[in-house]
C-alpha positions as CSV (number, residue, x, y, z in Angstrom):
1,M,-32.4,36.7,0.4
2,A,-35.1,36.0,2.9
3,N,-37.2,33.2,4.5
4,A,-40.9,33.3,5.0
5,S,-43.1,31.0,7.1
6,S,-45.6,30.6,4.2
7,D,-45.3,27.9,1.5
8,Q,-45.8,30.1,-1.6
9,V,-45.0,33.7,-2.7
10,T,-48.0,34.9,-4.8
11,A,-47.2,38.6,-5.3
12,L,-44.4,41.2,-5.3
13,V,-45.3,44.9,-5.1
14,S,-43.0,47.9,-4.9
15,G,-43.8,50.4,-2.2
16,A,-42.7,53.8,-1.3
17,G,-39.2,54.4,-0.1
18,G,-37.8,51.2,-1.7
19,V,-40.0,48.8,0.4
20,L,-40.9,45.5,-1.4
21,Y,-44.3,44.0,-0.2
22,V,-44.5,40.3,-0.5
23,G,-47.9,38.5,-0.6
24,T,-47.9,34.8,0.4
25,A,-50.3,31.9,0.5
26,N,-50.5,28.9,2.9
27,P,-50.9,30.8,5.1
28,G,-51.9,34.1,3.5
29,K,-49.7,37.0,4.8
30,I,-48.1,40.2,3.8
31,F,-44.4,40.9,4.5
32,A,-42.3,44.0,4.0
33,L,-38.8,43.4,2.6
34,G,-36.2,46.1,2.9
35,P,-35.0,48.6,1.9
36,G,-32.4,48.6,4.7
37,R,-30.5,45.7,6.2
38,E,-31.4,43.9,9.3
39,K,-29.7,45.2,12.4
40,D,-28.9,41.7,13.5
41,G,-28.2,38.5,11.5
42,S,-26.4,35.1,11.6
43,Y,-24.8,32.6,9.3
44,E,-24.1,28.9,9.9
45,S,-21.4,27.0,8.1
46,A,-21.8,23.6,6.7
47,P,-20.6,20.8,9.1
48,F,-16.9,20.1,8.7
49,D,-15.8,16.4,8.6
50,A,-12.4,15.9,10.2
51,K,-12.6,12.2,9.2
52,I,-11.3,11.2,12.6
53,F,-12.3,11.9,16.2
54,S,-10.6,15.2,16.9
55,Q,-10.1,17.9,19.6
56,W,-10.7,21.5,18.6
57,G,-8.4,24.5,19.0
58,R,-8.6,28.2,18.4
59,L,-11.1,29.9,16.0
60,T,-9.6,32.6,13.9
61,W,-11.2,34.8,11.2
62,S,-10.6,37.8,9.0
63,G,-13.0,40.5,7.6
64,E,-13.6,44.2,7.1
65,N,-15.6,47.0,8.6
66,G,-15.1,46.1,12.2
67,A,-15.2,42.3,11.8
68,G,-12.6,42.1,14.6
69,K,-13.9,44.9,16.9
70,G,-16.9,43.4,18.7
71,K,-19.4,43.5,15.9
72,L,-19.2,39.7,15.4
73,A,-19.8,36.8,17.8
74,F,-18.8,33.3,16.8
75,Y,-20.2,30.0,18.2
76,V,-19.0,26.4,17.7
77,R,-20.6,23.1,18.3
78,S,-19.6,19.5,17.5
79,G,-21.0,16.0,17.1
80,N,-20.4,12.6,15.5
81,T,-23.1,12.6,12.8
82,S,-22.8,14.3,9.5
83,R,-26.0,16.4,10.1
84,P,-26.4,18.4,13.4
85,E,-29.0,16.6,15.5
86,N,-30.0,16.4,19.1
87,N,-27.0,14.4,20.0
88,W,-24.7,17.3,19.0
89,S,-23.3,19.5,21.7
90,D,-24.8,22.9,22.5
91,W,-23.3,26.0,20.9
92,S,-20.1,27.1,22.8
93,G,-19.2,30.8,22.8
94,P,-19.4,33.6,22.1
95,Y,-15.9,34.2,20.7
96,A,-15.5,37.8,19.9
97,S,-11.8,38.1,19.4
98,S,-10.1,36.3,16.6
99,G,-7.6,33.6,17.8
100,A,-7.9,34.7,21.4
101,D,-9.6,31.7,22.9
102,K,-9.7,27.9,22.4
103,V,-13.2,26.7,21.7
104,T,-14.8,24.6,24.4
105,C,-17.0,22.2,22.4
106,P,-16.2,18.6,23.1
107,P,-14.0,16.4,20.9
108,A,-15.8,14.8,18.0
109,R,-15.6,14.0,14.3
110,F,-17.7,16.9,13.0
111,A,-17.8,20.6,13.9
112,Q,-19.8,23.6,12.8
113,W,-19.4,27.3,13.4
114,K,-22.0,30.1,13.5
115,V,-21.4,33.9,13.3
116,V,-23.8,36.5,14.6
117,F,-23.6,40.0,13.2
118,T,-24.5,42.8,15.7
119,Q,-24.5,46.6,15.9
120,T,-24.5,46.9,12.2
121,D,-25.2,50.0,10.1
122,D,-25.3,50.7,6.5
123,A,-22.1,52.7,6.6
124,A,-19.9,50.0,8.1
125,T,-21.5,46.6,7.8
126,P,-19.0,44.0,9.0
127,T,-17.9,41.2,6.6
128,V,-16.2,37.9,7.1
129,S,-13.7,36.8,4.5
130,W,-12.5,33.5,5.9
131,V,-12.8,31.4,9.1
132,S,-10.3,28.8,10.4
133,L,-10.8,26.3,13.2
134,A,-7.7,24.5,14.4
135,Y,-8.1,20.8,15.2
136,L,-6.0,17.8,16.1
137,P,-7.2,14.4,15.0
138,K,-6.7,11.5,17.4
139,N,-3.7,9.5,16.3
140,V,-4.6,6.1,15.0
141,A,-2.2,3.3,14.1
142,P,-1.1,2.8,10.5
143,V,-2.5,-0.1,8.5
144,I,-0.5,-2.6,6.5
145,D,-2.9,-3.6,3.7
146,G,-0.8,-6.4,2.2
147,I,2.6,-8.0,2.1
148,V,4.0,-10.3,-0.6
149,V,7.4,-12.1,-0.6
150,Q,8.6,-12.4,-4.2
151,G,10.0,-15.5,-5.8
152,P,13.7,-16.3,-5.5
153,G,16.2,-14.4,-7.6
154,I,14.3,-11.1,-7.9
155,R,15.8,-7.8,-6.8
156,I,13.6,-4.7,-6.6
157,Q,14.5,-1.2,-7.5
158,G,12.5,2.0,-6.9
159,F,12.9,3.3,-10.4
160,A,12.3,2.1,-13.9
161,A,15.0,-0.3,-15.2
162,P,16.8,0.6,-18.4
163,P,16.2,-1.4,-21.6
164,A,17.7,-4.8,-21.6
165,A,21.2,-4.9,-23.1
166,P,24.2,-7.2,-22.9
167,G,25.3,-7.4,-19.3
168,V,22.1,-5.8,-18.0
169,A,19.8,-7.8,-15.7
170,A,16.5,-8.9,-17.3
171,P,13.4,-7.3,-15.9
172,A,11.2,-9.4,-13.6
173,Q,7.5,-9.4,-13.0
174,I,6.6,-8.1,-9.5
175,R,3.6,-9.5,-7.6
176,M,1.7,-6.8,-5.8
177,P,-0.4,-7.2,-2.6
178,Q,-4.1,-7.5,-3.2
179,S,-6.1,-4.3,-2.5
180,P,-8.4,-4.7,0.5
181,N,-11.2,-3.1,-1.4
182,S,-10.8,-5.2,-4.6
183,A,-11.0,-8.8,-5.5
184,S,-8.6,-8.4,-8.4
185,P,-5.0,-9.5,-7.6
186,G,-2.1,-7.2,-8.3
187,A,-4.0,-4.0,-7.4
188,T,-1.5,-1.2,-6.9
189,P,-1.6,1.4,-4.1
190,Y,0.5,4.0,-6.0
191,V,-2.3,6.5,-6.6
192,A,-2.1,9.9,-5.1
193,E,-5.1,10.9,-2.9
194,A,-6.3,14.3,-1.9
195,S,-4.3,15.5,1.2
196,P,-3.9,18.9,3.0
197,K,-0.1,18.4,2.5
198,T,2.0,17.7,-0.5
199,P,1.7,14.0,-1.2
200,K,4.8,11.9,-1.1
201,I,5.5,10.5,-4.5
202,E,6.9,6.9,-4.6
203,A,7.9,5.4,-7.9
204,P,6.3,2.0,-8.6
205,P,8.8,-0.8,-7.8
206,Q,10.7,-2.4,-10.7
207,G,12.1,-5.9,-10.5
208,V,15.2,-7.4,-12.1
209,E,16.5,-10.9,-12.1
210,Q,19.5,-11.3,-9.8
211,K,20.4,-14.7,-8.4
212,G,20.6,-15.0,-4.7
213,Y,18.3,-12.1,-3.9
214,M,14.9,-12.2,-2.1
215,S,12.5,-9.3,-2.1
216,V,9.3,-8.2,-0.4
217,V,6.7,-5.7,-1.4
218,W,3.9,-4.2,0.8
219,T,1.1,-1.7,0.8
220,S,0.0,0.5,3.7
221,H,-2.0,3.6,4.6
222,D,-2.5,5.9,7.6
223,D,-5.8,7.6,8.3
224,N,-4.0,10.6,9.8
225,D,-1.9,10.9,6.5
226,D,1.2,10.5,8.7
227,D,4.6,9.7,7.2
228,L,5.5,6.1,8.0
229,T,8.7,4.2,8.5
230,F,9.1,0.4,8.4
231,S,11.2,-2.3,10.0
232,I,11.5,-5.9,8.8
233,Y,12.1,-8.9,11.1
234,I,12.8,-12.5,10.1
235,R,12.6,-15.8,11.9
236,G,13.2,-19.4,10.7
237,E,10.4,-22.0,10.8
238,G,10.4,-23.5,14.2
239,E,12.2,-20.6,15.8
240,K,10.6,-18.3,18.4
241,N,12.6,-15.1,18.3
242,W,12.4,-12.5,15.5
243,R,15.7,-11.0,14.3
244,L,15.9,-7.5,12.8
245,L,16.7,-7.6,9.1
246,K,16.4,-3.9,8.3
247,D,14.9,-0.8,10.0
248,K,14.2,2.8,9.0
249,I,12.8,1.9,5.6
250,E,10.8,4.6,3.9
251,Q,9.8,2.9,0.7
252,H,7.3,0.1,0.3
253,H,9.8,-2.6,-0.8
254,Y,13.0,-4.2,0.3
255,S,15.5,-6.6,-1.2
256,W,18.3,-8.5,0.5
257,D,21.1,-11.0,-0.3
258,S,19.7,-14.4,0.8
259,T,23.1,-16.2,0.3
260,T,24.0,-15.0,3.8
261,M,21.1,-17.1,5.3
262,P,21.0,-20.9,5.8
263,D,18.7,-22.8,3.5
264,G,15.2,-23.4,5.0
265,A,11.7,-22.0,5.5
266,Y,11.2,-18.5,6.9
267,Y,8.7,-15.9,7.9
268,L,8.9,-12.1,7.7
269,K,7.3,-9.6,10.1
270,L,6.7,-6.0,8.9
271,V,6.3,-3.3,11.5
272,A,5.0,0.1,10.4
273,S,5.4,3.2,12.7
274,D,4.0,6.8,12.4
275,S,6.9,8.1,14.5
276,P,8.1,10.6,11.8
277,S,4.9,12.6,12.2
278,N,4.3,12.2,16.0
279,P,6.1,12.7,19.3
280,S,7.8,9.5,20.5
281,E,5.3,9.0,23.3
282,Q,2.3,9.3,21.0
283,A,3.6,7.3,18.0
284,L,1.8,4.1,17.2
285,T,2.9,0.9,15.4
286,T,1.3,-2.0,13.7
287,A,2.7,-5.3,12.5
288,R,1.8,-8.0,9.9
289,E,3.5,-11.3,9.1
290,S,4.1,-12.7,5.6
291,E,3.2,-16.2,4.4
292,R,5.8,-18.9,4.7
293,F,8.6,-18.8,2.1
294,E,11.8,-20.8,1.4
295,V,15.4,-19.8,1.0
296,D,17.5,-22.2,-1.1
297,N,20.8,-21.4,-2.7
298,S,22.3,-24.9,-2.6
299,Q,22.8,-26.7,-5.9
300,P,21.5,-30.2,-6.4
301,E,23.9,-33.1,-6.8
302,I,24.2,-35.6,-9.7
303,L,25.3,-39.0,-8.3
304,N,26.2,-42.4,-9.7
305,L,26.3,-41.3,-13.3
306,R,27.1,-44.3,-15.5
307,A,26.8,-45.2,-19.2
308,S,26.6,-49.0,-20.1
309,A,26.8,-50.2,-23.6
310,S,24.6,-53.2,-24.6
311,K,26.6,-56.4,-25.3
312,S,23.8,-57.9,-27.4
313,T,22.6,-55.0,-29.5
314,S,25.0,-52.8,-31.4
315,G,24.9,-49.1,-30.6
316,D,22.5,-49.2,-27.6
317,V,23.6,-47.5,-24.4
318,T,21.8,-47.2,-21.0
319,V,22.6,-44.1,-18.9
320,T,21.6,-44.1,-15.2
321,F,22.1,-41.6,-12.5
322,D,20.5,-40.0,-9.3
323,V,19.8,-36.4,-8.5
324,R,19.6,-35.2,-4.9
325,D,18.8,-31.7,-3.6
326,P,19.5,-30.8,0.1
327,A,16.4,-28.5,0.5
328,I,13.7,-28.5,-2.2
329,P,12.4,-30.9,-4.9
330,V,14.2,-31.4,-8.1
331,A,12.5,-29.5,-10.9
332,R,14.2,-30.3,-14.2
333,V,16.9,-32.6,-15.6
334,E,18.3,-32.4,-19.2
335,Y,21.0,-34.2,-21.2
336,S,23.2,-33.3,-24.1
337,L,25.1,-35.8,-26.3
338,D,28.4,-34.5,-27.6
339,S,27.5,-30.9,-27.0
340,G,24.2,-31.2,-28.9
341,D,20.9,-29.7,-28.0
342,W,19.6,-30.1,-24.5
343,S,16.8,-32.7,-24.2
344,L,14.4,-33.2,-21.2
345,V,14.5,-36.4,-19.3
346,F,11.9,-37.6,-16.8
347,P,12.7,-39.5,-13.6
348,K,11.5,-43.0,-12.9
349,G,7.7,-42.7,-12.4
350,D,7.7,-39.6,-14.6
351,L,6.8,-37.1,-11.8
352,S,9.5,-34.9,-10.4
353,D,8.3,-34.1,-6.9
354,S,11.0,-35.2,-4.5
355,R,14.4,-34.1,-3.3
356,E,15.8,-37.4,-4.5
357,E,15.1,-38.7,-8.0
358,S,16.5,-41.6,-10.0
359,Y,16.9,-41.6,-13.8
360,E,17.4,-44.2,-16.5
361,M,17.6,-43.4,-20.2
362,A,18.4,-45.3,-23.4
363,L,20.5,-44.1,-26.3
364,R,19.7,-46.1,-29.4
365,H,21.8,-47.1,-32.5
366,L,24.9,-45.1,-31.8
367,A,27.7,-45.6,-34.3
368,P,31.0,-47.0,-33.0
369,G,33.2,-44.4,-31.3
370,E,33.7,-42.3,-28.2
371,Y,30.9,-40.2,-26.8
372,T,30.4,-37.7,-24.0
373,I,27.0,-37.2,-22.4
374,S,26.4,-34.2,-20.2
375,I,23.6,-34.0,-17.5
376,R,22.4,-30.8,-15.9
377,A,19.8,-30.6,-13.1
378,A,17.9,-27.7,-11.6
379,D,15.7,-27.4,-8.5
380,R,12.6,-25.2,-8.2
381,N,14.7,-22.2,-7.3
382,E,16.8,-22.6,-10.5
383,N,19.9,-23.6,-8.7
384,M,21.7,-25.7,-11.3
385,T,24.5,-28.2,-11.5
386,S,26.0,-30.4,-14.2
387,S,28.1,-33.5,-14.7
388,K,29.3,-35.7,-17.5
389,V,30.6,-39.1,-18.4
390,T,32.6,-40.4,-21.4
391,F,31.9,-43.8,-22.9
392,T,32.9,-45.8,-26.0
393,V,30.6,-47.8,-28.3
394,G,32.5,-50.7,-30.0
395,E,31.8,-52.9,-33.0
396,K,29.2,-55.6,-32.5
């Protein structure tokens, strides 16, 4: 209601005509409060944070009892600290006509307005209902927070996959980029934040297994809350030029058929642009490269498959063969005798870590007769091949 220069109010006494006498201490004084309103008064708004360095536009307001007819004078100042201090600008104004003039305070992150009430009377005291100050934040480039190329054979969809059924691709786990503000892997950016406009809702990506596909997932943000569009470029290891893979992407993921690409190591470059929310000459872009990844759709080969029966011991057979992959190391080799269960077999040296591995295995105490042994081999990308050989075990 009122401010006094003293520290304590010690007494309130009603006087004639509606006057309220106020006794104070430190220092001791007597003030008269009321009964009428002050002929002049002012109000200062709280500082407004535009979040980004901004330029200021027109000041408009609405009210009653002559609020727009010369009984109000508005002033605006700006600065780059959350509390008005000496480094803020001086008050600019007065602005007496709503929306008529653009304010002249300098561009800054924070702004504050003040209204001065003048020529008031009890019969028509002006009131202010709302105040609006137009501003344009400086455009800043979008930020790509993280990018993750998924493992081979994963295709990403922007909606939840239906329950697994015969003929339906099995769901696959998606690796998400790590949040820049969190040490925990797999943090997701799909949380709506407060925004002056309706937030764009994007369904979390869902992955399904589909051989031959590669996928990439990324997270991004824009401090202007601009709409973003993305372009993906690709280059092979050892190459200099980036080739466009896909542009005008609006979602935060993309899948492509990698069988159209030669086997080898590659890098992706993601370019984000805020052009949907800015004129072309003011639009900004940013780019980020992925880690190295490999494309391999070639099957390994099974070579020199032989089965040799022992001449000295009845029923013992030695099977030898080689497995070679053109691009990546061999991961797993199994065998099946006469369509039986598959059993794992290790290479010579036990460790499968090369693109070429040799194998030797012994089948013991087989009864006389004809047998078929099948071999299947897979590389680290689950490209698989098989071969077989038929042999005969005779009497001792």
